[in-house]
N, C-alpha and C positions, 0 to 999 in steps of 0.2 A: 418236491416232497409231497407225499400222499398222506392226508389226514383223514381219520375216521372219527365221526362224532360219537361220544359216549351215550348221548341221549337216544332212546329207542322210541320209534313211532309205530303205532299199530296200523297195519294195512291189511285188511281182510283178516286172515288167520296168522299173519306173519308179523314179526317185529323187525322194523327197518331202521337203518342208520344212514347218515349222510357221509358221502365220500367226496373229498375235494382235493385239488392240487394247485400248485402255483403256476402251472401251465396247462392249457387245454390239451396240448399234444401228450403230455405225461398222463393226464387224467384219462384220456381216451385209450391210450396204450395200456394203462393199468387195468382199465375196465375190460379190455379185450383179453388180457392175460387171465383175468378172473372169469372170463366167459359171461360177462354181463351184457345183455342185449342193449344196443344203442337206444332203444325206446325208453330206457330208464334214465337217460340223460335229461337233466332238468336245466333248461335255460331257454324256454319257449318265448316266442314273440308275444303271444297273448297273455302270458303269465310271467312277467319279468322276474327273474331271480338270479342269484349268483350261480355260476355253473357248478353242478355237482351231480352225483348219481345217488339214487336211493338204493341201498343194498341190504339184503337179508342177513341175519346173524351168521348163517353158514358161510356166506361170502366174507363177512367181517373176519372170521377166524382165519380164513385162507389169506386174506389181505394182510393181516398182521404177521402171518408166517413169511410173507413176501416183502416185509419191511415197512408196511404202513404204520403210522403212529396213531394210537388211540388218544383222543384228546377231548376236551370240553367243546361243545358246539360254539361257544363264544370265541374260542381260539380260531376255529375255522372261519367264522365271520370276520374276525380281525385280520387273518391272513388274506382272505379274499378282498377285503377293503384295501389292504396295502397293494395287492396285485392290481386291482382296478385303478388305484390312484397313481401307480408308478410305471405302468406299462400301457401299451396300446391295447385297451380293453376290447374284447369282442363285442359285437353289437348284441342287441337283445336276442337275436336269433343267430346262433353260430353253428352252422351245420357240422355234423360229425364227418371227418374224412372217410371216404369209402374204403380206404385201405385197412381200417381197423374193424370193419363189420365182422361179426362172428356169426357162425351158423346157429340157428335156433333149433 
């Protein structure tokens, strides 16, 4: 399941939202479908966070057309906590599979 956070964050001149999923494979595949560059993946070793992408509002609209669910950011955090507690969680740094890289 792909979740998009309702909360919007300002980044430069854009408004961004968080996109997360119950599996990294699904998350990266959906990001590739939306043509979101892997550099937007957040789960870096130096800045531990739950795996997600920061996406602009244009991509949010497209994601919703492809079946993503718009929800409160607390629901995303709750879903990720369940994922991390019930599965083999990725390490702080989980590289993106090369097969999903998109052309920039």
